[in-house]
C-alpha positions, -999 to +999 in steps of 0.1 A: +040+327+590+017+298+597+016+273+625+035+240+624+020+208+639+026+170+636+025+163+599+013+131+581+021+127+544+002+109+516+023+078+509+035+071+474+030+034+465+054+015+443+046-016+423+075-040+423+083-074+406+088-087+441+059-069+459+028-084+475-003-074+495+009-071+531+009-033+529-028-037+527-035-067+548-011-058+576-007-020+574-041-011+560-027+009+530-052+017+503-037+001+472-065+007+448-060-011+415-022-015+421-008-050+420+023-064+437+029-033+458+064-035+473+070-001+488+051+027+505+072+059+504+060+076+536+081+107+537+101+117+506+116+148+491+132+131+461+125+149+429+095+133+411+086+114+443+077+142+467+051+133+493+026+159+503+011+168+536-022+149+542-035+166+573-044+201+586-039+236+572-007+227+553-024+199+534-010+195+499+024+210+506+057+192+498+087+190+521+105+214+498+077+239+502+077+234+539+115+240+541+110+271+519+083+285+541+095+275+576+132+268+572+149+261+606+115+259+623+107+228+602+142+212+598+161+223+628+196+237+631+214+203+631+201+191+597+208+226+582+244+225+594+250+189+581+229+187+550+218+222+541+182+227+529+181+192+514+158+169+533+182+141+544+159+111+548+136+088+529+112+068+550+095+036+537+075+005+545+085-025+523+067-058+516+091-084+501+068-111+488+096-125+467+134-122+469+149-088+461+179-085+438+214-087+454+225-051+453+248-025+468+245+013+473+273+039+468+286+062+495+283+100+495+314+107+475+306+082+446+269+092+446+277+129+444+303+124+416+282+100+395+246+111+403+247+144+421+229+126+450+233+116+486+248+081+491+225+054+506+231+041+540+200+024+555+185+003+582+156-022+584+133-028+613+116-062+607+078-060+614+066-094+603+081-125+586+069-157+571+085-189+582+123-193+574+127-156+563+162-145+557+183-117+543+217-114+526+240-092+547+275-089+533+302-116+527+307-148+547+344-139+550+368-113+537+368-118+499+391-108+471+377-088+442+390-114+417+372-142+436+340-121+436+342-116+398+349-152+392+319-164+412+297-137+397+307-149+361+299-185+370+265-176+386+278-187+420+278-154+438+254-165+465+279-190+478+301-161+489+274-142+507+261-144+543+225-155+547+210-144+580+177-155+595+155-126+606+123-124+627+099-097+640+117-071+661+151-075+644+170-043+634+197-045+607+221-018+597+232-017+560+259+009+554+267+021+519+290-004+502+276-036+518+262-062+494+227-071+506+193-084+497+159-089+513+145-124+511+109-132+505+083-131+532+095-100+551+076-068+560+097-040+573+102-003+580+132+013+563+150+044+573+176+056+547+194+085+533+174+105+507+187+086+477+173+061+452+207+049+438+209+011+437+234-010+418+218-044+410+244-072+410+224-104+407+186-109+401+181-147+400+178-146+362+143-132+366+123-116+338+099-087+341+063-086+329+076-079+293+099-109+294+131-089+298+159-094+322+163-065+346+194-044+341+225-053+361+251-028+372+282-050+374+308-023+366+292+005+386+290-017+417+325-031+415+343+000+429+318+007+457+316-028+473+331-035+507+346-069+503+353-074+540+332-095+564+307-073+583+314-068+620+278-058+628+248-079+617+219-071+640+213-045+667+211-060+702+189-032+716+171-031+749+133-029+751+125-010+783+091+004+788+083+041+785+119+052+778+139+058+746+158+027+736+188+031+713+184+009+682+208+021+655+227+054+655+249+064+625+262+097+609+230+100+588+202+092+613+195+079+648+167+054+654+153+046+689+125+024+700+096+036+722+077+008+739+047+027+753+025+015+780+003+043+794+023+074+784+057+089+776+066+126+777+093+134+752+113+167+755+132+176+724+145+210+734+181+201+730+178+179+698+176+208+673+161+187+646+128+173+632+116+140+645+098+111+627+076+085+643+068+052+626+042+031+644+053-005+640+029-020+665-004-010+681-018+025+681-006+057+698-021+091+704+003+121+700-006+151+722+010+184+713-003+213+735-041+206+736-043+188+702-043+150+698-033+131+667-038+093+664-011+072+648-019+036+638+004+007+629+018+014+595+015+051+597+043+077+599+043+112+612+068+141+612+073+164+642+088+197+631+119+209+649+102+238+668+078+213+685+098+205+716+072+187+738+053+156+728+032+132+749+026+098+735-003+078+750-011+042+744-022+010+761+005-009+742+025+003+712+059+003+696+071+034+678+104+040+660+117+074+669+139+088+641+160+120+641+193+135+629 
């Protein structure tokens, strides 16, 4: 059996009606001839959207192939117990040059029944914003289903929803069932369950390039919406140097922040899972045994479970540390 090492993947770039050019200008992604690129899928095992290894001897292999070849050495015991051999996360960078649709995602039980899929709980780490950037994050107050339907029918849904200003460094948790939307002028890192199930509720009456309105999913969304006012809006995390700072922990993923000045030694012996680093500021060198791998802002790397010691070296960098 071959050797495992820190794995970078070739991103899958997605054109979106609301996308822009920040993935190139801020994160140095090679967009080629693509226009209005809204998403860079960094690590994905979704069928039809499987990222492949971009570095080293395993170059070209998909996550499914890595799981098949290495099993617990790649995934770790904890993901195998909770999610089986299905890779549980989808990792993205998102550039919202325009407002995204108001939407909601189903939980595990609904997604399994309707789509044979994981549900979609997610979080956002805000990397850059234009002036007056904001998001929609749930309802302003507890809302009755009848009131929601009435306002939706009248085109007045936005009056029920909580608009929240965001800026660089904010972290926002979006559990399945919460109505939400990204506003224009936001660049972010997204950590989510491995699912692409979205129910679009309202789309500002926009038309696509062919002059058609995008499909809405009013009836599908109705039975998955949480109509209560959210109790948690942003994560008030600490930002201490050279330690792991808890940002957002939930049943599906845990995300911490590493603020690196000089170096951090991370021991993952007891974690029993793969780890993912997203470099959201600066540049960091990952040292595993005697080999060093650079990670630049806007890059993502996966550390297989059986790599238990990592040294991160940087003059000044911020890295999201993600695990199960």
